[in-house]
C-alpha positions in Angstrom: 21.1 -0.6 22.7 19.7 -4.2 22.3 16.2 -3.0 23.0 16.5 -0.2 20.5 17.9 -2.5 17.9 15.1 -5.0 18.5 12.5 -2.3 18.3 14.1 -1.0 15.1 14.1 -4.5 13.5 10.6 -5.1 14.6 9.4 -1.8 13.1 11.1 -2.6 9.8 9.6 -6.0 9.7 6.1 -4.7 10.6 6.4 -2.0 7.9 7.5 -4.5 5.3 4.7 -6.9 6.1 2.2 -4.1 6.1 3.3 -3.0 2.6 3.1 -6.6 1.3 -0.4 -6.9 2.7 -1.6 -3.6 1.1 -0.1 -4.4 -2.3 -0.9 -8.0 -2.5 -4.6 -7.7 -1.3 -5.4 -5.1 -3.9 -3.3 -6.8 -6.5 -5.2 -10.0 -6.3 -8.6 -8.5 -6.0 -8.8 -5.6 -8.5 -7.3 -7.3 -11.6 -9.4 -10.4 -10.8 -12.6 -8.3 -10.8 -11.5 -6.6 -14.0 -10.8 -9.8 -15.8 -14.1 -11.3 -14.6 -16.0 -8.2 -15.8 -14.3 -8.3 -19.2 -15.0 -12.0 -19.5 -18.7 -11.3 -19.2 -18.6 -8.7 -22.0 -16.0 -9.8 -24.6 -14.8 -13.1 -26.1 -11.2 -12.0 -26.9 -8.7 -13.2 -24.2 -6.0 -11.1 -25.8 -7.9 -7.9 -25.0 -8.5 -9.1 -21.4 -4.7 -9.7 -21.1 -3.9 -6.3 -22.5 -6.4 -4.5 -20.3 -5.4 -6.5 -17.3 -1.7 -5.7 -17.7 -2.5 -2.1 -18.2 -4.5 -2.1 -15.0 -1.7 -3.9 -13.1 0.8 -1.3 -14.4 -1.4 1.7 -13.5 -2.5 0.1 -10.2 1.1 -0.6 -9.1 2.2 2.9 -9.9 -0.8 4.4 -8.1 -0.4 2.1 -5.0 3.3 2.7 -4.9 2.8 6.4 -5.1 0.3 6.2 -2.3 2.8 4.3 -0.2 5.5 6.9 -0.9 3.3 9.8 0.0 2.2 8.1 3.3 5.8 7.4 4.2 7.0 10.9 3.3 4.1 12.4 5.3 5.2 10.5 8.3 8.7 11.8 8.0 7.5 15.4 7.4 5.2 15.2 10.4 8.0 14.0 12.7 10.4 16.7 11.5 7.7 19.4 12.0 7.0 18.2 15.5 10.8 17.9 16.2 11.3 21.5 15.1 8.4 22.7 17.3 9.7 20.8 20.3 13.2 22.3 19.9 11.5 25.7 19.7 9.5 25.1 22.9 12.6 23.9 24.8 14.4 27.1 23.7 11.5 29.5 24.5 9.7 27.7 27.4 12.3 25.7 29.2 10.6 25.8 32.6 7.3 24.6 31.1 9.1 21.8 29.3 10.9 20.8 32.5 7.6 20.7 34.3 6.3 18.3 31.7 9.3 16.1 32.2 8.8 16.3 36.0 5.1 15.3 35.5 6.2 12.2 33.6 8.5 11.0 36.3 5.9 11.8 39.0 3.6 9.5 37.0 6.1 6.8 37.4 5.9 7.1 41.2 9.3 8.5 41.8 10.0 10.6 44.9 10.3 14.4 44.6 14.0 14.2 45.2 14.6 11.6 42.5 12.3 13.5 40.1 14.4 16.7 40.5 17.6 14.8 39.9 16.2 13.0 36.9 14.9 16.3 35.4 18.3 18.0 35.9 20.2 15.1 34.4 17.9 14.7 31.4 17.7 18.4 30.5 21.4 18.9 30.5 21.6 17.8 26.9 19.0 19.5 24.6 19.1 16.7 22.0 18.4 14.1 24.7 15.7 16.3 26.2 13.9 16.9 22.9 14.2 13.2 22.0 12.6 12.3 25.4 9.8 14.7 24.8 9.2 13.4 21.3 8.9 9.9 22.5 7.1 10.2 25.8 5.0 13.4 25.4 4.1 13.0 21.7 4.5 9.2 21.4 6.5 9.7 18.2 9.4 7.4 17.1 11.9 8.7 14.5 10.9 7.3 11.2 13.2 5.8 8.7 14.2 8.5 6.2 14.3 5.9 3.4 10.9 4.4 4.4 8.9 6.2 1.7 11.0 4.8 -1.2 11.0 1.3 0.3 7.3 1.4 0.9 6.6 2.5 -2.6 8.7 -0.4 -4.0 7.3 -3.0 -1.7 3.6 -2.0 -2.3 4.1 -1.6 -6.1 6.0 -4.9 -6.6 3.5 -6.8 -4.4 0.6 -5.4 -6.5 2.3 -6.6 -9.7 2.9 -10.1 -8.3 -0.7 -10.3 -7.0 -2.2 -8.8 -10.2 -0.5 -11.3 -12.5 -2.1 -14.3 -10.7 -5.7 -13.8 -12.1 -4.4 -12.9 -15.5 -2.1 -15.9 -16.1 -4.8 -18.4 -17.3 -5.8 -16.0 -20.1 -2.4 -16.3 -21.6 -3.0 -20.0 -22.3 -6.5 -20.1 -23.7 -8.7 -18.5 -26.3 -11.9 -19.2 -24.4 -12.7 -16.4 -22.0 -15.0 -18.5 -19.9 -12.4 -21.2 -19.6 -9.9 -18.6 -18.6 -12.3 -17.2 -16.0 -12.9 -20.6 -14.5 -9.2 -21.3 -14.0 -8.5 -17.8 -12.9 -11.3 -17.9 -10.3 -9.9 -21.2 -8.9 -6.3 -20.0 -8.7 -7.1 -16.5 -7.4 -9.6 -17.7 -4.8 -7.1 -20.2 -3.5 -4.4 -17.5 -3.4 -6.8 -15.1 -1.6 -7.6 -17.7 1.0 -3.9 -18.5 1.6 -3.1 -14.8 1.7 -5.9 -14.1 4.1 -5.0 -17.1 6.3 -1.4 -16.0 6.9 -2.3 -12.4 7.2 -4.8 -13.2 9.9 -2.4 -15.5 11.6 0.2 -12.7 11.9 -2.4 -10.3 13.2 -3.9 -12.7 15.8 -7.2 -13.1 14.1 -8.7 -16.6 13.4 -6.7 -17.7 10.3 -9.6 -19.8 8.9 -12.1 -17.0 9.3 -9.6 -14.5 7.9 -8.9 -16.7 4.9 -12.5 -17.2 4.1 -13.3 -13.5 4.6 -10.6 -12.4 2.1 -11.6 -15.1 -0.4 -15.3 -14.1 -0.1 -14.5 -10.4 -0.7 -12.6 -11.3 -3.9 -15.4 -13.6 -5.1 -18.1 -10.9 -4.5 -16.1 -8.3 -6.3 -15.5 -10.5 -9.3 -19.0 -11.8 -9.4 -20.4 -8.3 -9.3 -18.1 -7.2 -12.1 -19.1 -10.2 -14.2 -22.8 -9.7 -13.5 -22.8 -6.0 -14.4 -20.9 -6.7 -17.6 -23.4 -9.3 -18.6 -26.3 -7.0 -17.9 -24.8 -4.2 -19.9 -24.0 -6.6 -22.8 -27.6 -7.9 -22.8 -29.0 -4.4 -23.2 
């Protein structure tokens, strides 16, 4: 029970962190690139704010929906495999018992112990199917509420990240001044975000921070440069 509870808590924590990473990374990068591109083409910070907020709203909905669909697909896949496994246990019990026996044989158990384990395990169909789902298919029962939680976590993280590069434009009428402050704040946030994300995943934190910051800088620079080229022609 303790191991199951620990695994469940670990899975929830991992899922939550994964959602935050997905939402925050895109939330910081995409609106930053958009604001940079608009700064290279127009001189009205009000329009940049409006366009940026519209993008943040649309992006958070799109990202949240993507998270919801991914979570729901995981649940649907598990339920489909569960139904199939129940059907196989019902129609092909000997074949399924043999698969259980092969598993215990792989653990190095003696033939006598294998038979006892198989008999004990297959007494209860639910336990039997649960065993097959986990050890044959490698599937853990997903959280039924995971899709909704994922949608909220990703969407909210996108909004939080997306507001960061837009904030400077609220306090200035000069687009280039807004872009300078936005670039400094956003690149610092990207570095911090990349640093801690890499630290959690076991990658070099410094390299991870620089990599994420570099990607954001390249995206914004490209958007700004393209906008300036278009404006010039």
